[in-house]
C-alpha positions, 0 to 999 in steps of 0.5 A: 298836396300844395300848401297855401302860405298865409301871412299874418300881420300884427301891429297897430289896431289891426285885429285879424290876419290878412291873407296874401293875394293869390299867386299871379293875381297882381300880374294879371291885374297890371297887364294891358289888354291885348291890342290888334294891329292898329293898336286899338284893344282887340275888343274894340277893333272895328270889323273889316269892311265887306268885300265889294260886290262882283260885277255881273257876268254876261251870262248872269245878265241873261236873267235880266232879259225881259220875258217874251211878249208873243202877242200877235198884231193885226195881220199876223197869226198867233206866234208859233214856237219851236227851237233853232240852233247852230251846230258846227261840224269839224272844219275838215268836213268842209261844210257850212250851215244855213238856217231858215228862220221861218221854221228853224230848219237848217241844212248843210252844203259844201263850204266855199269861203263863205259864199252860198250856192243855194240860199233856199230861203235861209237867213243865216250862214254859219261857216268855217272861215279858217281851219286851224282848229281854234274857233274857225266858224263865223256867223252872218246874215245872208245878202238880201235878207233882213236880220238884226240883233235884239239886245238882251235888255230890249223888250222881246215883242213883235214890234221891237223884233221887227224894228231890230230886223232892219239893223243888219248883222255882219260877220261875227266870229263866235269863238271870240267872246269879247267880240260877241259881248261887244256886239251884244250876242249874249245869252238872253239876246235874240236874232230877229228877221223879217223873212222872204215870206213876210214872217217876223222871227225872233231866235232867242239866244238861250245857250252858248257853248264853246270858247276860243279853242272850240267851235261855238254851238248856240241854241234857243227858242224860236218865235215866229209870227206868220203874215196872214193872207 
């Protein structure tokens, strides 16, 4: 059992005993409050600032892409929707892909350094420019076609697509992400064309797969307004 020492003081007019303070109570009363790194008591230390918001990535920007307005103007049929895509094969197969934006069909032929033997109504060519195994493929519009890029923040409508088709689309190495983003070839944008049949086609870039060491694949919906007789 621990005993408690009680000191009794006599003298003067004090009539009763005075208890000594509990051990450690004086020390506690005289110690300063703990402080933070800045010297301010920790109870008053300001909250650290919240970290800044990160800049949105290119893929996140696709969520800001306007919804497609498929209204058909006079002289055009109701828009038909299907799918389109770019699906490269190993460059050692020496093949190139041609895409017809009238209906999204694609076919292959022997690769010939980007030259096309039989366009057959196609608007786009996807071919292996090199064969190093490090992102060999490039995409371009074929000669004598009307193809252009509709940027991700532009209205997805007949009028805006037909206007974008006249801007042209030169060769682009899809494996070079920085080049893709500089040109606006990102998820949510679209390739637009006025085809040889007078059709207005909007090939939406919904998904991009691959990077600098892979041959890039692309897919998305294709909206087509066919000219009526």
